C-alpha positions in Angstrom: -92.4 236.6 -112.6 -93.4 233.4 -110.9 -93.2 232.9 -107.1 -90.6 230.5 -106.0 -92.7 228.6 -103.5 -93.7 225.4 -105.2 -94.6 223.5 -102.0 -96.9 226.2 -100.6 -100.2 225.1 -99.3 -103.5 227.1 -99.8 -106.0 227.1 -96.9 -109.4 228.8 -97.0 -112.9 227.9 -97.9 -112.1 224.3 -97.3 -109.4 224.2 -99.9 -106.0 222.6 -99.7 -104.4 223.2 -103.0 -100.7 222.9 -104.0 -99.0 225.6 -106.0 -99.5 223.4 -109.1 -103.0 224.8 -109.2 -101.7 228.3 -109.6 -100.7 227.6 -113.1 -104.4 227.1 -113.9 -105.0 230.7 -113.0 -101.9 232.1 -114.7 -104.0 234.0 -117.2 -106.1 235.7 -114.5 -105.8 239.5 -114.2 -103.5 241.0 -111.6 -105.0 241.6 -108.1 -106.0 245.1 -107.4 -103.8 247.2 -105.0 -104.9 247.1 -101.4 -107.7 244.4 -101.6 -107.4 243.4 -97.9 -109.4 245.4 -95.4 -109.7 245.1 -91.6 -113.1 245.1 -89.8 -112.8 247.2 -87.6 -110.2 249.4 -89.2 -108.9 250.5 -85.8 -108.8 248.5 -82.6 -109.1 250.2 -79.2 -108.6 248.2 -76.0 -109.5 250.8 -73.4 -107.9 250.6 -70.0 -106.0 247.4 -69.1 -104.3 246.9 -65.8 -100.6 246.8 -66.0 -99.1 243.3 -66.3 -102.5 241.9 -67.5 -103.9 241.2 -71.0 -107.0 241.8 -72.9 -107.9 240.2 -76.3 -109.6 241.9 -79.2 -110.5 240.3 -82.5 -110.5 241.8 -86.0 -111.5 240.3 -89.3 -109.4 240.6 -92.4 -111.6 240.5 -95.5 -110.4 240.1 -99.1 -112.6 242.6 -100.9 -110.7 242.2 -104.1 -111.8 240.1 -107.1 -108.9 237.6 -107.0 -107.5 235.3 -104.4 -104.3 236.3 -102.6 -101.7 234.9 -100.2 -101.4 236.3 -96.6 -97.7 235.9 -96.0 -97.3 237.3 -92.5 -99.3 238.8 -89.6 -97.1 240.7 -87.1 -98.1 242.6 -84.0 -96.0 245.8 -83.2 -95.6 247.5 -79.8 -97.2 246.1 -76.5 -99.4 243.8 -78.6 -99.1 240.2 -79.4 -100.8 237.3 -81.2 -101.8 234.5 -78.7 -101.8 232.1 -81.7 -100.3 232.3 -85.1 -103.1 232.6 -87.6 -100.8 231.2 -90.3 -100.4 227.5 -89.7 -97.8 227.1 -92.5 -95.8 229.4 -94.7 -98.8 231.4 -96.0 -102.5 231.4 -96.1 -104.6 231.3 -99.3 -107.5 233.7 -99.0 -110.0 233.6 -101.9 -112.0 236.7 -103.0 -114.7 237.6 -100.5 -113.3 235.3 -97.9 -112.1 236.4 -94.5 -109.7 235.6 -91.7 -110.3 236.4 -88.0 -107.3 237.3 -85.9 -107.1 237.7 -82.1 -104.7 240.2 -80.7 -103.6 240.7 -77.1 -102.7 244.0 -75.4 -100.4 243.3 -72.5 -99.1 246.6 -71.1 -95.9 246.3 -69.1 -96.0 249.9 -67.9 -98.7 252.5 -67.3 -99.7 255.0 -69.9 -101.1 255.2 -73.4 -99.6 252.9 -76.0 -100.1 252.5 -79.7 -98.9 249.9 -82.1 -100.2 248.1 -85.1 -101.0 244.8 -86.8 -98.9 244.5 -90.0 -100.2 242.2 -92.7 -98.0 241.4 -95.7 -99.5 239.6 -98.7 -98.8 238.7 -102.3 -100.9 237.9 -105.4 -101.0 234.5 -107.0 -97.9 235.2 -109.0 -95.9 236.1 -105.9 -95.9 239.8 -106.5 -96.0 241.8 -103.2 -99.2 243.7 -102.6 -99.4 246.9 -100.5 -99.0 246.2 -96.8 -102.0 246.6 -94.5 -101.4 248.3 -91.2 -104.2 248.2 -88.6 -103.7 250.8 -85.8 -104.0 249.4 -82.2 -104.5 251.6 -79.2 -104.6 250.9 -75.4 -103.9 252.4 -72.1 -102.0 250.6 -69.3 -103.6 251.6 -66.0 -101.7 251.4 -62.8 -104.1 251.7 -59.9 -103.2 249.9 -56.7 -104.7 249.6 -53.2 -102.1 251.5 -51.2 -103.6 251.9 -47.6 -106.2 250.1 -45.6 -107.7 251.0 -42.2 -109.6 248.1 -40.8 -109.4 248.9 -37.1 -109.9 252.6 -36.3 -108.5 253.7 -33.0 -110.6 254.6 -30.0 -111.8 258.2 -29.6 -111.1 260.9 -32.1 -107.8 259.3 -33.1 -110.0 256.8 -35.0 -112.2 259.4 -36.7 -110.5 258.8 -40.0 -113.2 260.4 -42.1 -113.1 263.6 -40.1 -116.8 264.0 -39.4 -116.3 264.4 -35.7 -117.5 260.9 -34.7 -115.6 257.7 -34.4 -117.6 254.8 -35.8 -116.3 251.3 -36.2 -117.4 250.6 -39.8 -117.8 254.2 -41.1 -114.2 255.2 -40.4 -112.7 252.1 -42.1 -111.3 253.0 -45.4 -109.4 251.7 -48.5 -107.2 254.1 -50.4 -106.3 253.7 -54.1 -103.2 255.3 -55.7 -102.8 256.1 -59.4 -99.1 255.5 -59.8 -99.3 255.8 -63.6 -98.6 258.9 -65.8 -102.1 259.6 -66.9 -105.6 260.2 -65.4 -107.7 257.1 -65.1 -111.5 256.9 -65.5 -112.8 254.8 -62.6 -116.4 254.7 -63.7 -117.7 251.2 -63.3 -114.8 250.0 -61.3 -115.8 248.0 -58.2 -114.1 247.6 -54.8 -115.0 245.1 -52.0 -113.9 242.3 -49.8 -114.1 238.5 -50.3 -116.8 238.1 -47.6 -119.4 239.9 -49.6 -120.9 239.1 -53.0 -119.3 241.0 -55.9 -122.7 242.5 -56.9 -122.8 244.3 -53.5 -119.4 245.9 -53.8 -119.0 249.6 -54.1 -119.1 250.8 -57.8 -117.4 254.1 -58.7 -119.9 256.5 -60.3 -119.6 258.2 -63.7 -117.1 261.0 -64.2 -114.7 259.6 -61.6 -111.3 260.6 -62.9 -108.3 259.9 -60.8 -105.3 262.1 -61.9 -101.8 260.8 -62.1 -100.2 260.5 -58.7 -103.5 261.1 -56.9 -105.4 259.0 -54.3 -109.0 258.1 -54.0 -110.5 256.9 -50.7 -113.5 254.8 -50.0 -114.8 255.1 -46.4 -117.3 252.7 -45.0 -119.7 255.6 -44.4 -120.2 258.9 -42.5 -119.8 262.4 -43.9 -116.1 262.9 -44.7 -114.8 266.4 -44.0 -111.6 268.4 -44.5 -110.1 266.6 -47.5 -108.2 268.6 -50.1 -110.0 266.9 -53.0 -113.5 266.0 -52.1 -114.1 264.7 -55.7 -112.0 261.6 -54.9 -113.6 260.8 -51.5 -116.4 258.3 -51.5 -118.5 256.5 -49.0 -120.0 253.0 -49.1 -123.4 252.1 -47.6 -122.2 252.1 -44.0 -119.5 249.6 -44.3 -117.0 248.3 -46.9 -118.3 244.8 -48.0 -119.6 243.3 -44.8 -117.1 245.4 -42.8 -113.3 244.8 -42.7 -112.3 242.1 -40.3 -109.5 243.0 -37.9 -108.0 239.6 -38.5 -107.7 240.2 -42.2 -109.8 240.3 -45.4 -109.2 239.7 -49.0 -109.8 243.0 -50.9 -110.3 243.2 -54.7 -110.4 246.1 -57.1 -112.0 245.2 -60.4 -112.0 247.4 -63.4 -115.0 248.2 -65.6 -114.2 245.2 -68.0 -114.0 242.8 -65.1 -110.2 242.5 -64.9 -108.6 242.4 -61.5 -106.6 245.6 -61.1 -105.3 245.2 -57.5 -105.7 242.9 -54.6 -104.8 242.5 -50.9 -104.2 239.0 -49.7 -106.7 237.6 -47.1 -103.8 236.4 -44.9 -102.6 240.0 -44.2 -103.4 240.9 -40.6 -104.5 244.4 -40.0 -102.8 246.5 -37.3 -104.7 247.5 -34.2 -105.8 251.1 -34.0 -103.9 252.1 -37.2 -103.8 251.5 -40.9 -101.5 249.4 -43.0 -99.8 251.1 -46.0 -97.4 250.1 -48.7 -93.8 251.0 -48.2 -92.4 252.2 -50.5 -95.7 253.7 -51.5 -97.3 252.2 -54.5 -95.3 249.0 -54.9 -93.9 247.9 -51.5 -95.2 245.4 -49.0 -97.8 246.5 -46.4 -96.4 247.8 -43.1 -97.9 249.5 -40.0 -98.5 253.2 -40.7 -96.5 254.3 -37.6 -93.6 252.0 -38.3 -90.2 253.6 -38.9 -89.3 255.7 -40.7 -92.8 257.1 -40.4 -93.7 260.2 -38.4 -95.9 258.4 -35.9 -99.3 259.2 -37.4 -101.8 256.3 -37.4 -103.3 256.8 -40.9 -103.3 259.3 -43.8 -106.3 259.0 -46.1 -105.8 260.8 -49.4 -102.1 261.5 -48.6 -98.9 259.6 -48.7 -97.5 258.5 -45.4 -94.9 260.9 -44.3 -91.5 259.2 -43.9 -87.9 260.3 -43.4 -86.6 260.9 -46.9 -83.0 261.7 -46.2 -80.6 263.1 -43.6 -77.8 265.6 -44.1 -74.9 266.1 -41.7 -73.4 269.7 -41.3 -70.7 270.7 -41.9 -69.8 268.8 -45.1 -66.4 267.0 -45.4 -63.9 268.8 -43.2 -60.4 268.8 -41.8 -59.4 269.3 -38.2 -56.2 269.2 -36.3 -55.6 266.4 -33.9 -57.0 267.3 -30.5 -59.5 269.7 -32.0 -63.3 269.4 -31.3 -66.4 270.6 -33.0 -70.2 270.0 -32.9 -72.1 268.3 -35.7 -75.5 269.5 -36.8 -78.0 267.7 -38.9 -81.1 268.2 -41.1 -83.9 265.8 -41.5 -85.9 265.9 -44.8 -89.4 264.4 -44.8 -91.2 263.0 -47.8 -94.0 265.6 -47.4 -91.6 268.5 -47.8 -91.0 269.2 -44.1 -87.5 270.0 -43.0 -86.3 269.6 -39.3 -83.1 271.0 -38.0 -83.2 269.8 -34.4 -80.5 270.8 -32.0 -78.6 268.0 -30.3 -79.3 265.8 -28.5 -82.3 264.2 -30.4 -83.9 260.9 -29.3 -83.4 258.1 -31.8 -80.6 259.9 -33.6 -77.2 258.1 -33.4 -73.8 258.6 -34.8 -71.2 256.1 -36.0 -67.7 256.4 -37.3 -65.7 254.1 -39.5 -62.4 254.8 -37.8 -60.9 253.6 -34.6 -61.2 255.7 -31.5 -57.6 256.8 -32.0 -58.6 258.8 -35.1 -62.0 260.3 -34.1 -64.8 260.0 -31.5 -68.4 261.1 -31.7 -70.6 261.3 -28.7 -74.4 261.1 -28.6 -74.8 264.8 -28.8 -72.8 265.0 -32.0 -69.5 266.3 -30.4 -66.6 265.3 -32.6 -63.1 265.0 -31.2 -60.1 264.4 -33.4 -57.5 262.0 -32.1 -54.5 260.7 -34.1 -54.0 261.7 -37.7 -56.0 259.7 -40.2 -59.4 259.6 -41.9 -62.9 258.8 -40.6 -66.4 258.5 -42.2 -69.1 259.7 -39.8 -72.7 258.8 -40.5 -75.9 259.8 -38.7 -79.0 257.6 -38.4 -82.6 258.4 -37.5 -84.9 255.4 -37.2 -84.1 253.3 -40.3 -82.6 256.0 -42.4 -78.8 256.6 -42.6 -77.1 259.8 -43.9 -74.4 260.0 -46.5 -71.0 259.8 -44.8 -69.2 262.9 -43.7 -65.5 262.5 -44.4 -63.3 263.8 -41.6 -59.6 264.3 -42.1 -57.5 264.6 -38.9 -54.1 266.1 -39.6 -51.0 266.5 -37.3 -50.5 269.6 -35.4 -47.8 271.9 -36.9 -44.4 271.8 -35.3 -44.1 274.5 -32.7 -47.7 275.5 -32.9 -48.0 275.2 -29.1 -44.3 276.0 -28.2 -44.1 279.2 -26.1 -40.8 280.1 -24.3 -39.7 282.9 -21.9 -37.1 284.9 -23.8 -36.4 287.6 -21.2 -36.8 288.2 -17.4 -36.1 291.3 -15.3 -36.2 290.2 -11.7 -34.9 293.5 -10.1 -34.1 296.9 -11.7 -30.5 298.3 -11.2 -29.9 300.2 -7.8 -28.7 303.4 -9.5 -31.8 303.6 -11.5 -33.9 303.2 -8.4 -31.9 306.0 -6.5 -32.4 308.3 -9.3 -36.1 307.7 -9.4 -36.2 308.4 -5.7 -33.9 311.5 -5.3 -33.4 312.7 -8.7 
């Protein structure tokens, strides 16, 4: 069976031959099954920061005894070809000749990923040969700089490393967060600022694994104490880079292959006496650590900043009669698992109602008064967090519910009865 591709071009070993030359080889034996091999036969990319790319090359070698056509080279999964290795319809590959292919790994999300490079080919007669699939493996790493303390507070409030001494450079820190689903090997990763040469940046030592969801902290120096996981607490040589400037520094986290994993812009001004942290943690912009809805703490190395997670009003949706009153209660849920059930009044806690004052009123202590019949949505807010609305139904009072009448009165007993009681 002849291949219907009479205008195909052959490329390889300097040849450019039209299909007319195929007929000269029509008596050649059939190409053996599976002549094309990949060197290496599996390609591993290692750890690549999310939303970045890394290229690896492999060589396709025709180890058969006859020439063949490479018809297509397709990347599968989070892998792509930066350039198409086939300039035209197909590529002619003589026996013992080879083709080098560059493949990118560009993880969009964190976690292990696998795919493949699929190569389809035919012999000189157009008969399909077995497809070659080259396995490709990579891991998308999602490590970000999540908190920075460049200006420790005065006194023990600035003793961020917990060694009992407040020191300007030693208590500065940079916190990393692994927001991906898998542990990441930080061996060979470097962290520093743009005021110091990259060769002087801190380099994470061997066997530094950061579990999923965990945080690693680099202090400028000192002897950090009291941390839940000492294995992910590190100290630099007395200061991070040349010391973090209070007016702002560019920070860079570089992985072991030299790819930039995370940065902090140099135009970000640090807050006085407290850290800056991402809000939401992991992917939000940097804010002051004590900013609402935080709990007022000035830094939290190796821990997420505790913020108000949600507010719940008690009771739930309810119905009252016009003129009736009751007291609202509320529960505050914090992101670190704490639960507060403060009695009213509470500073910074406020109530609002969607109705007019004719339907319902709520005072600062949470006292609700039903007015005219209707519906109202009551919400509570604490700092920047607002509760789900409580639906209040005010219904009319039942007819006669408050109607009390005097049905009988005895003003003076009869005289005879009184005489009988006296003389009888």
